[in-house]
Phi, psi and omega in degrees: 000326177290334173290325179288322178297323178294336180274348181282153177298163186300316182293333178280327180298324181291327183274007182284347182191187176271143180270163180297323177299315181299314177298317179298314178302316179297322179290324178292318177298315175303317178298315178298316182296315178297325178296328178275322187283322187297313179299318178299319179294317179297320178294322180296321176294321180296314176302317177298318185284353169301333181304330175301316176293317180299317179295317181300313179300313181294323178293319178294315181302313182294320180290322174300316181295316179297315180294317182296317184286340179272351180279152166275164177296143359278138182271156178200144170283163181249146173274340188271111180292332179298325183296338181262002182080019185245159177270155176277011171234158177291169186301320181271358178074025181269336185230143172261140183251138172226150179238133174223171172285153173299155181303329184253022182199190175248173177295342176284342181257318193198143176235158174232129174252136187237130171256116180248131182300140180281138183298331178270006184252171182289340180279349175301332177288353183273079188291338177289327187227056182294333176219146177229147182221156177216139176246175184293346180267359180090003179286134181246142179214165179195167181219150355275351187241088188297330185289326180287339190269333184248026173299143182243000000 
């Protein structure tokens, strides 16, 4: 093949393949596109993985209501998720779950369940919605930006 190439006229030899400059330009363009696309893709993944917290919060709320309604007076919600047959982590292990009394009440009146992203998990990078909470009255909160976290 090198003999054939040597016999080709000068203008045909240049068109036989890609030059190093052309390959480098293509790599630069690809790098620029990747630099813009990757952060957006990662944020989309974090947003999708919030579903793990939503599901865990709903499961705790449902279990608390069932347990509360099955009790004789005086009734009270529980702080112990194990009493409800639940784990202290979400199904996918991305969030830790805690139960407390609402700010304006006691466990006999109201509970709040909070899902906090685990520091060793992928959701810790979700700085807008590091924690989400739901209480027995249906109030939703999150931190630090509650509007971005509970979009439907």
